[in-house]
N, C-alpha and C positions, 0 to 999 in steps of 0.2 A: 163951771170953772173951779169951784172950791174942791170938787172931787179930784180934779187934776192936780191941784196944789198939794193935797194930802198925799196922793199917790207918788208924786215927784219927791216929796221930802221924807217919806216913810214914817212920818209921825202917825201914831194910831194904827199902824199896821201890825200884823201878827208878830213880825220880827221885833218891832219897837216895843210892843207890849211885853214880849218875852224877855227882852234885854232889861227892862225895868224890873220885872219879876226876879231875874237872876241877880241883878245888882242889889236889890232889896234883900234877898236871901243871904247874899254874901255879907252885906253890911250887918244884918241881924246876927249872923253867925260870928261876927267879929266885934260884937258889943255896941254897935251903932244903930240906934232906932230912929235916926233922923230921916227927913223927907228925901226921897230919891227922885231925881229928874234926869232924863237922858236926851242926848242930841238926836238929830233926825236920821241918823243911820247911813249917811253918805259914806261910801267906802274909800274915798280918795283915789288911789291908783287902781283899786279893784272895786269899781262901783257896784258889782253884783255881790260883793261880800258884805254881810251885815256887820259893820263895825260901828260901835256906839261909844261915846264919851258920856259918862254918867257922873253927876255930882251927888254926894251924900252929905246933907247938912250936918255939921258938927258944932256949930255955934250960931250966933245971931247973923254973922256975915261971912262965915268960913265954911268951907266944904272940903271933903276928901274927894279927889277926882279919880274915877275908875275907868279903865278901858275894858269894855265888854264886847267880845267878838265870838263868832261861831266858826269853827272849822272842824273838819272830820266828824261832823254830825253832833258835836258837843259844844256847849257854851263855856267860855273861859273868861275869868275876871283877873285883872292885874291892877294893882294900885299904881297910878301914874304919879300923883303928887298929893301931899297932905297939907291941910291948913291953907288952902288957896281961896281966892274970891269965888263966889258961886255964880260964875258966868260960863255958860256952855258955848262952844263954837257954833257959828251959824250954819 
């Protein structure tokens, strides 16, 4: 049952791990060495599209929120919001 839960949420999958790597590289390249955590990769309207929301810790209780998605065979990162609570969508 645990395997099904992991597969359904995409946590720990190759795509999820790659999203964390891409978000971490982006954060480091922009001067932020904070901890990076990413959502489960549910693509909303396009469930087969690996879209992730990632938080990069910037303070004790604040994060920058990144959108990390893959299209055209490449990963892309966009800053969604800065200085927000470190809570990822379910």
